N, C-alpha and C positions, 0 to 999 in steps of 0.2 A: 774286778771284784766289787760287789755291791757294798754299800755302807749302811747296813741295817742296825738299828739300836740293839738287837739281840745277838749280833755276831760276836762281839767281844765276850759276852757272857757264855755263849756256846764254846768258843775257843778256849777260854780259861777253864770251863767245866770239863771239857775234853782232856785238857792237860792234867787236871787233878784226877780224873777218872783213871787215866792210863799211867799216871806218874811220869809224864813226859815234860819237856821244856823246863826242866829244873824244878818241877813241882813235886812235892811229896805225894805219893799215891794216896788218894782219899776218895774211894768210889762213892760213898754217900754224898760228900760235898759235890763231887763232879756231877752226879746224877741230878741233884737238886738244881745246880746251875744250868744244866742242859734243859731240864724241865721248865725252868723259869724263862729261858731263851725261847723255848717252844711256845710258851704262853704269850710271849711277846710277838710270836709269828715268824721267827727266823726259820726259813725253809729247811735248812740242814738239821736244826734241832727237832723240828717236827718229824722229819724223816727218821732221825735216830730214835725218837720216841715210838714211831710205828715199828721200827726194827726190834726194839727192846721191850715193847709193851709198857712203856712208862707214861706218866702224865695223864692217866685215865684212858689211854688209847689201847685198843686191842693189838697184840703182837701180830704183825702182818709182814712177813719178810718179802713177799713179792711186791707189795705196795711200796715198801721202803726201798727196795732195789730200783723200782721204776722212778721213784723220787730222786734217788742218788744220781741216776743217769740224767734226769732232767736238770738237776742242780748243776752237775758237772758241765753240761752244755750251756745252760743259761749264765753261769758265772765264769765262763771261759777257762775251764780247767781247775775248779776249786779243789785243792789238794785233799781236803777232808773227804769230799765226795769220791774222789779217785781212790783213796785208800779203802773206803767202805765198799766200793764196787769190786775192788780186788778181794776183799774179805768175803763178799757174797759169792764170788766165783770160787774162791778157795774151799769154802765149806758147803757149797751148793745150797745157799740160803737165798731164795728168791730168784735164783738163776741156776742153770745147770752147772754142776761142778766142772771146773776147767782150770787146772793149775797153770797152764801156759798163759791164759788170759789173765788170771789172778796176778801172775808175775808181771805182766805188761802193765796192769793198772797200778800195782805197787811201785813200779819203776817210775811211772809218770808222777805219782804223788811224791816219791822220794826226791825226784829232780826239782821239786818245788819246796824242798827242805822240810818235809813232813817226817819228824823223827820216829814216829811209830812205824811208818812205812819203811824207813831205813832199817829199823831193827828187824822187821819181818823179812825184808830182803836178805839180810845177813844170814838168817836161819835158812832161807830158801837156797841160797848159794851153798851153805854148809851141808845141807841134806840133799841137794840136787832136786828140789821140788819145783818143777816148771822151768828148770834151767839145768845145764850141765853142772855137776858138782865141782 
């Protein structure tokens, strides 16, 4: 994994946004931290801003998906990128909807201790989405 000055800011912002990693959910604080990380040039934060239309960037799910895939490859399996690739496949945002592929990407992310991906997988197992119930 790279050691970019904006990485910590992104990861903390993501935790606040989703209420994960023992952070109290605060979407506004999380978004501001992610946008600050993007302004510092952290690739995952920039991709997230393309995905969400934040930080003055136009919402572009296809561009964000392509960036998530590149980041996942460049950072040797960065679990936040893996989670977002799964999310894109699950909802057909920037990629064709494919619950099996979504499940595969969430699993990769969860195996690297991504708590959001773990939570999503629990629901997928419960509902039988992309996997046997």
